[in-house]
The first five atom37 places (N, CA, C, CB, O) and aatype in JSON, in Angstrom:
{
  "aatype": [12, 2, 1, 14, 6, 1, 6, 0, 0, 19, 1, 5, 12, 12, 6, 1, 16, 0, 14, 8, 19, 14, 0, 3, 10, 8, 0, 3, 19, 19, 1, 10, 7, 15, 1, 9, 10, 1, 1, 1, 16, 9, 0, 10, 1, 10, 12, 17, 10, 10, 10, 13, 0, 0, 16, 19, 0, 13, 19, 19, 17, 0, 0, 16, 0, 1, 14, 17, 19, 6, 14, 14, 15, 6, 16, 16, 14, 14, 19, 16, 3, 17],
  "atom_mask": [
    [1, 1, 1, 1, 1],
    [1, 1, 1, 1, 1],
    [1, 1, 1, 1, 1],
    [1, 1, 1, 1, 1],
    [1, 1, 1, 1, 1],
    [1, 1, 1, 1, 1],
    [1, 1, 1, 1, 1],
    [1, 1, 1, 1, 1],
    [1, 1, 1, 1, 1],
    [1, 1, 1, 1, 1],
    [1, 1, 1, 1, 1],
    [1, 1, 1, 1, 1],
    [1, 1, 1, 1, 1],
    [1, 1, 1, 1, 1],
    [1, 1, 1, 1, 1],
    [1, 1, 1, 1, 1],
    [1, 1, 1, 1, 1],
    [1, 1, 1, 1, 1],
    [1, 1, 1, 1, 1],
    [1, 1, 1, 1, 1],
    [1, 1, 1, 1, 1],
    [1, 1, 1, 1, 1],
    [1, 1, 1, 1, 1],
    [1, 1, 1, 1, 1],
    [1, 1, 1, 1, 1],
    [1, 1, 1, 1, 1],
    [1, 1, 1, 1, 1],
    [1, 1, 1, 1, 1],
    [1, 1, 1, 1, 1],
    [1, 1, 1, 1, 1],
    [1, 1, 1, 1, 1],
    [1, 1, 1, 1, 1],
    [1, 1, 1, 0, 1],
    [1, 1, 1, 1, 1],
    [1, 1, 1, 1, 1],
    [1, 1, 1, 1, 1],
    [1, 1, 1, 1, 1],
    [1, 1, 1, 1, 1],
    [1, 1, 1, 1, 1],
    [1, 1, 1, 1, 1],
    [1, 1, 1, 1, 1],
    [1, 1, 1, 1, 1],
    [1, 1, 1, 1, 1],
    [1, 1, 1, 1, 1],
    [1, 1, 1, 1, 1],
    [1, 1, 1, 1, 1],
    [1, 1, 1, 1, 1],
    [1, 1, 1, 1, 1],
    [1, 1, 1, 1, 1],
    [1, 1, 1, 1, 1],
    [1, 1, 1, 1, 1],
    [1, 1, 1, 1, 1],
    [1, 1, 1, 1, 1],
    [1, 1, 1, 1, 1],
    [1, 1, 1, 1, 1],
    [1, 1, 1, 1, 1],
    [1, 1, 1, 1, 1],
    [1, 1, 1, 1, 1],
    [1, 1, 1, 1, 1],
    [1, 1, 1, 1, 1],
    [1, 1, 1, 1, 1],
    [1, 1, 1, 1, 1],
    [1, 1, 1, 1, 1],
    [1, 1, 1, 1, 1],
    [1, 1, 1, 1, 1],
    [1, 1, 1, 1, 1],
    [1, 1, 1, 1, 1],
    [1, 1, 1, 1, 1],
    [1, 1, 1, 1, 1],
    [1, 1, 1, 1, 1],
    [1, 1, 1, 1, 1],
    [1, 1, 1, 1, 1],
    [1, 1, 1, 1, 1],
    [1, 1, 1, 1, 1],
    [1, 1, 1, 1, 1],
    [1, 1, 1, 1, 1],
    [1, 1, 1, 1, 1],
    [1, 1, 1, 1, 1],
    [1, 1, 1, 1, 1],
    [1, 1, 1, 1, 1],
    [1, 1, 1, 1, 1],
    [1, 1, 1, 1, 1]
  ],
  "atom_positions": [
    [[-151.71, 170.14, -15.99], [-152.6, 169.24, -15.28], [-153.98, 169.37, -15.92], [-152.64, 169.56, -13.75], [-154.55, 170.46, -15.97]],
    [[-154.51, 168.25, -16.39], [-155.82, 168.29, -17.04], [-156.93, 168.07, -16.0], [-155.92, 167.23, -18.15], [-156.65, 167.87, -14.82]],
    [[-158.14, 168.11, -16.45], [-159.28, 168.07, -15.54], [-159.36, 166.77, -14.73], [-160.55, 168.24, -16.32], [-159.57, 166.86, -13.52]],
    [[-159.2, 165.59, -15.3], [-159.27, 164.37, -14.47], [-158.19, 164.32, -13.4], [-159.16, 163.15, -15.35], [-158.43, 163.83, -12.3]],
    [[-157.0, 164.82, -13.72], [-155.94, 164.83, -12.71], [-156.28, 165.79, -11.57], [-154.6, 165.22, -13.35], [-156.03, 165.49, -10.41]],
    [[-156.85, 166.95, -11.92], [-157.25, 167.9, -10.88], [-158.35, 167.31, -10.0], [-157.73, 169.22, -11.51], [-158.32, 167.45, -8.78]],
    [[-159.32, 166.65, -10.63], [-160.39, 166.03, -9.86], [-159.84, 164.95, -8.93], [-161.46, 165.43, -10.79], [-160.27, 164.83, -7.79]],
    [[-158.88, 164.16, -9.43], [-158.28, 163.13, -8.59], [-157.51, 163.74, -7.42], [-157.34, 162.25, -9.43], [-157.56, 163.22, -6.3]],
    [[-156.81, 164.85, -7.68], [-156.06, 165.51, -6.61], [-157.02, 166.07, -5.55], [-155.18, 166.65, -7.18], [-156.76, 165.97, -4.35]],
    [[-158.12, 166.64, -6.01], [-159.1, 167.19, -5.07], [-159.74, 166.05, -4.28], [-160.19, 168.02, -5.81], [-159.97, 166.19, -3.08]],
    [[-160.04, 164.95, -4.94], [-160.64, 163.82, -4.26], [-159.7, 163.28, -3.18], [-160.98, 162.71, -5.28], [-160.15, 162.93, -2.09]],
    [[-158.41, 163.21, -3.47], [-157.44, 162.76, -2.47], [-157.39, 163.71, -1.27], [-156.04, 162.64, -3.1], [-157.3, 163.26, -0.13]],
    [[-157.45, 165.01, -1.55], [-157.45, 165.98, -0.45], [-158.7, 165.85, 0.41], [-157.34, 167.41, -0.99], [-158.63, 165.97, 1.63]],
    [[-159.84, 165.59, -0.22], [-161.1, 165.48, 0.51], [-161.14, 164.2, 1.35], [-162.28, 165.51, -0.46], [-161.8, 164.17, 2.39]],
    [[-160.45, 163.14, 0.92], [-160.49, 161.88, 1.63], [-159.55, 161.85, 2.83], [-160.16, 160.75, 0.69], [-159.66, 160.97, 3.68]],
    [[-158.63, 162.78, 2.9], [-157.71, 162.83, 4.04], [-158.47, 163.17, 5.31], [-156.58, 163.85, 3.79], [-159.53, 163.79, 5.26]],
    [[-157.93, 162.77, 6.42], [-158.54, 163.12, 7.7], [-158.16, 164.57, 8.04], [-158.08, 162.14, 8.83], [-157.1, 165.07, 7.65]],
    [[-159.04, 165.2, 8.77], [-158.79, 166.59, 9.16], [-157.67, 166.63, 10.19], [-160.07, 167.26, 9.72], [-157.57, 165.72, 11.01]],
    [[-156.84, 167.66, 10.17], [-155.77, 167.76, 11.16], [-156.36, 167.94, 12.56], [-154.82, 168.92, 10.82], [-157.43, 168.54, 12.7]],
    [[-155.69, 167.44, 13.56], [-156.16, 167.55, 14.93], [-155.91, 168.96, 15.45], [-155.47, 166.52, 15.83], [-154.87, 169.57, 15.2]],
    [[-156.89, 169.46, 16.16], [-156.81, 170.81, 16.74], [-156.33, 170.68, 18.17], [-158.2, 171.54, 16.68], [-156.81, 169.81, 18.9]],
    [[-155.4, 171.51, 18.6], [-154.95, 171.44, 19.99], [-156.11, 171.67, 20.96], [-153.85, 172.48, 20.25], [-157.04, 172.41, 20.66]],
    [[-156.04, 171.03, 22.1], [-157.15, 171.07, 23.06], [-157.33, 172.46, 23.67], [-156.92, 170.06, 24.17], [-158.46, 172.87, 23.93]],
    [[-156.24, 173.19, 23.89], [-156.35, 174.5, 24.54], [-156.59, 175.64, 23.54], [-155.09, 174.78, 25.33], [-156.6, 176.81, 23.93]],
    [[-156.79, 175.32, 22.29], [-157.0, 176.36, 21.28], [-158.29, 177.13, 21.53], [-157.03, 175.74, 19.88], [-158.34, 178.34, 21.35]],
    [[-159.34, 176.43, 21.94], [-160.63, 177.09, 22.18], [-160.51, 178.15, 23.27], [-161.7, 176.06, 22.56], [-161.02, 179.26, 23.12]],
    [[-159.86, 177.81, 24.35], [-159.7, 178.76, 25.45], [-158.89, 179.98, 25.0], [-159.01, 178.09, 26.67], [-159.22, 181.11, 25.36]],
    [[-157.85, 179.75, 24.23], [-157.04, 180.87, 23.74], [-157.84, 181.79, 22.82], [-155.8, 180.35, 23.0], [-157.74, 183.01, 22.89]],
    [[-158.64, 181.18, 21.95], [-159.44, 181.97, 21.02], [-160.5, 182.77, 21.76], [-160.1, 181.05, 19.98], [-160.74, 183.93, 21.43]],
    [[-161.13, 182.16, 22.75], [-162.15, 182.88, 23.53], [-161.52, 184.04, 24.27], [-162.85, 181.93, 24.52], [-162.09, 185.13, 24.31]],
    [[-160.35, 183.82, 24.87], [-159.67, 184.89, 25.6], [-159.29, 186.03, 24.67], [-158.42, 184.34, 26.31], [-159.47, 187.2, 25.0]],
    [[-158.75, 185.69, 23.49], [-158.37, 186.72, 22.52], [-159.58, 187.47, 22.01], [-157.61, 186.09, 21.35], [-159.55, 188.69, 21.86]],
    [[-160.66, 186.75, 21.73], [-161.88, 187.4, 21.23], [-162.48, 188.34, 22.26], [0.0, 0.0, 0.0], [-162.95, 189.43, 21.91]],
    [[-162.48, 187.93, 23.52], [-163.04, 188.82, 24.55], [-162.17, 190.05, 24.74], [-163.19, 188.07, 25.89], [-162.68, 191.14, 25.01]],
    [[-160.86, 189.89, 24.59], [-159.96, 191.04, 24.69], [-160.2, 192.02, 23.55], [-158.49, 190.59, 24.7], [-160.25, 193.23, 23.76]],
    [[-160.36, 191.49, 22.35], [-160.62, 192.36, 21.19], [-161.95, 193.08, 21.36], [-160.63, 191.54, 19.87], [-162.06, 194.27, 21.08]],
    [[-162.97, 192.35, 21.83], [-164.28, 192.96, 22.05], [-164.21, 194.04, 23.11], [-165.3, 191.9, 22.45], [-164.83, 195.1, 22.96]],
    [[-163.46, 193.8, 24.19], [-163.32, 194.79, 25.25], [-162.61, 196.05, 24.73], [-162.55, 194.2, 26.43], [-163.02, 197.17, 25.04]],
    [[-161.54, 195.85, 23.94], [-160.83, 197.01, 23.37], [-161.71, 197.8, 22.42], [-159.56, 196.56, 22.65], [-161.68, 199.03, 22.42]],
    [[-162.49, 197.1, 21.61], [-163.38, 197.78, 20.68], [-164.44, 198.58, 21.43], [-164.05, 196.77, 19.73], [-164.77, 199.7, 21.03]],
    [[-164.98, 198.02, 22.51], [-165.97, 198.73, 23.31], [-165.37, 199.98, 23.95], [-166.54, 197.8, 24.4], [-166.0, 201.04, 23.95]],
    [[-164.17, 199.85, 24.48], [-163.52, 201.01, 25.1], [-163.24, 202.08, 24.05], [-162.2, 200.59, 25.8], [-163.45, 203.27, 24.3]],
    [[-162.77, 201.68, 22.87], [-162.49, 202.65, 21.81], [-163.76, 203.35, 21.36], [-161.81, 201.97, 20.62], [-163.76, 204.56, 21.11]],
    [[-164.85, 202.61, 21.26], [-166.12, 203.22, 20.85], [-166.62, 204.22, 21.89], [-167.18, 202.13, 20.62], [-167.08, 205.3, 21.54]],
    [[-166.53, 203.85, 23.15], [-166.95, 204.78, 24.21], [-166.07, 206.02, 24.24], [-166.91, 204.09, 25.59], [-166.56, 207.13, 24.45]],
    [[-164.77, 205.84, 24.01], [-163.85, 206.99, 23.98], [-164.18, 207.92, 22.82], [-162.4, 206.5, 23.88], [-164.12, 209.14, 22.97]],
    [[-164.51, 207.35, 21.67], [-164.87, 208.19, 20.52], [-166.15, 208.97, 20.81], [-165.05, 207.34, 19.25], [-166.23, 210.16, 20.48]],
    [[-167.15, 208.33, 21.42], [-168.38, 209.05, 21.76], [-168.11, 210.15, 22.78], [-169.44, 208.08, 22.3], [-168.68, 211.23, 22.69]],
    [[-167.23, 209.87, 23.75], [-166.87, 210.89, 24.75], [-166.17, 212.07, 24.08], [-165.98, 210.28, 25.84], [-166.46, 213.22, 24.41]],
    [[-165.25, 211.81, 23.16], [-164.56, 212.89, 22.45], [-165.52, 213.71, 21.59], [-163.44, 212.33, 21.59], [-165.41, 214.93, 21.52]],
    [[-166.46, 213.03, 20.94], [-167.46, 213.74, 20.15], [-168.33, 214.63, 21.03], [-168.33, 212.75, 19.37], [-168.62, 215.77, 20.66]],
    [[-168.74, 214.12, 22.19], [-169.54, 214.92, 23.12], [-168.75, 216.11, 23.63], [-170.01, 214.06, 24.3], [-169.28, 217.22, 23.71]],
    [[-167.47, 215.9, 23.98], [-166.64, 216.99, 24.48], [-166.43, 218.06, 23.4], [-165.28, 216.46, 24.97], [-166.45, 219.25, 23.7]],
    [[-166.22, 217.63, 22.15], [-166.06, 218.6, 21.06], [-167.34, 219.38, 20.83], [-165.63, 217.89, 19.77], [-167.3, 220.58, 20.56]],
    [[-168.48, 218.72, 20.94], [-169.76, 219.42, 20.77], [-169.97, 220.44, 21.88], [-170.92, 218.41, 20.75], [-170.4, 221.56, 21.62]],
    [[-169.68, 220.06, 23.11], [-169.83, 221.0, 24.23], [-168.87, 222.17, 24.07], [-169.57, 220.28, 25.58], [-169.26, 223.32, 24.3]],
    [[-167.63, 221.9, 23.67], [-166.67, 222.99, 23.47], [-167.12, 223.93, 22.37], [-165.28, 222.42, 23.14], [-166.98, 225.15, 22.49]],
    [[-167.67, 223.38, 21.29], [-168.15, 224.25, 20.21], [-169.33, 225.1, 20.66], [-168.55, 223.4, 19.0], [-169.4, 226.28, 20.34]],
    [[-170.25, 224.51, 21.39], [-171.43, 225.26, 21.87], [-170.99, 226.37, 22.82], [-172.44, 224.32, 22.57], [-171.51, 227.48, 22.73]],
    [[-170.07, 226.09, 23.72], [-169.59, 227.12, 24.65], [-168.88, 228.23, 23.89], [-168.65, 226.51, 25.71], [-169.09, 229.41, 24.17]],
    [[-168.04, 227.86, 22.92], [-167.34, 228.89, 22.12], [-168.34, 229.74, 21.34], [-166.33, 228.24, 21.15], [-168.21, 230.96, 21.29]],
    [[-169.33, 229.1, 20.73], [-170.31, 229.84, 19.93], [-171.15, 230.76, 20.81], [-171.22, 228.87, 19.16], [-171.52, 231.85, 20.39]],
    [[-171.45, 230.33, 22.02], [-172.25, 231.17, 22.92], [-171.45, 232.37, 23.41], [-172.74, 230.35, 24.11], [-172.02, 233.44, 23.6]],
    [[-170.16, 232.21, 23.61], [-169.37, 233.34, 24.11], [-168.86, 234.23, 22.99], [-168.19, 232.83, 24.93], [-168.86, 235.46, 23.15]],
    [[-168.43, 233.69, 21.87], [-167.86, 234.5, 20.8], [-168.93, 235.07, 19.88], [-166.88, 233.66, 19.99], [-168.71, 236.12, 19.27]],
    [[-170.05, 234.42, 19.77], [-171.17, 234.82, 18.91], [-170.66, 235.2, 17.52], [-171.95, 236.0, 19.54], [-170.71, 236.38, 17.15]],
    [[-170.17, 234.24, 16.75], [-169.59, 234.53, 15.44], [-170.61, 234.98, 14.4], [-168.87, 233.31, 14.94], [-170.22, 235.46, 13.34]],
    [[-171.89, 234.83, 14.66], [-172.91, 235.23, 13.7], [-173.22, 236.72, 13.79], [-174.17, 234.43, 13.91], [-173.9, 237.25, 12.9]],
    [[-172.75, 237.43, 14.84], [-173.0, 238.85, 15.01], [-171.92, 239.62, 14.25], [-173.02, 239.25, 16.51], [-170.73, 239.33, 14.37]],
    [[-172.35, 240.59, 13.47], [-171.41, 241.4, 12.7], [-170.68, 242.35, 13.65], [-172.13, 242.19, 11.58], [-171.31, 243.04, 14.45]],
    [[-169.34, 242.4, 13.56], [-168.62, 243.3, 14.46], [-168.87, 244.76, 14.08], [-167.1, 242.99, 14.43], [-169.15, 245.06, 12.92]],
    [[-168.78, 245.66, 15.06], [-169.01, 247.08, 14.75], [-167.95, 247.62, 13.79], [-169.01, 247.92, 16.06], [-166.79, 247.22, 13.84]],
    [[-168.37, 248.5, 12.95], [-167.45, 249.07, 11.97], [-166.53, 250.07, 12.66], [-168.22, 249.74, 10.82], [-166.99, 250.92, 13.43]],
    [[-165.25, 249.97, 12.39], [-164.27, 250.88, 12.99], [-163.57, 251.73, 11.93], [-163.23, 250.09, 13.79], [-162.65, 252.48, 12.26]],
    [[-164.0, 251.63, 10.68], [-163.32, 252.38, 9.62], [-163.94, 253.76, 9.4], [-163.34, 251.59, 8.33], [-163.27, 254.66, 8.89]],
    [[-165.18, 253.94, 9.75], [-165.85, 255.22, 9.52], [-165.93, 256.0, 10.83], [-167.28, 255.0, 8.93], [-166.32, 255.44, 11.86]],
    [[-165.56, 257.26, 10.81], [-165.67, 258.05, 12.05], [-167.14, 258.33, 12.36], [-164.88, 259.38, 11.93], [-167.97, 258.35, 11.46]],
    [[-167.45, 258.55, 13.62], [-168.83, 258.83, 13.95], [-169.29, 260.17, 13.35], [-169.02, 258.84, 15.46], [-168.5, 261.12, 13.25]],
    [[-170.53, 260.23, 12.96], [-171.09, 261.44, 12.33], [-171.54, 262.39, 13.46], [-172.29, 261.08, 11.36], [-172.27, 262.0, 14.37]],
    [[-171.08, 263.67, 13.35], [-171.47, 264.67, 14.37], [-171.92, 265.94, 13.64], [-170.26, 264.98, 15.36], [-171.65, 266.11, 12.45]],
    [[-172.58, 266.81, 14.33], [-173.04, 268.13, 13.87], [-173.97, 268.02, 12.67], [-171.84, 269.03, 13.52], [-173.68, 268.56, 11.6]],
    [[-175.03, 267.36, 12.82], [-176.05, 267.34, 11.76], [-177.04, 268.37, 12.04], [-176.73, 265.99, 11.63], [-177.99, 268.54, 11.28]]
  ]
}
């Protein structure tokens, strides 16, 4: 297909009338969009809640276990009779 034939084919496509859209399509799309938005909002809130819970759990564990403190040495016997 050469260039003039392609241009003619495109021109024919452009001159056609647009297909008719069903009347209830708008309502269906709005309902679907609001459902997707609601699910996305719930998922986002759930992720923030999980992040907050993980942060609280880590802070409580760190406060009770105190992993930054070196444990007492148990390999050397105590020194006596100096």
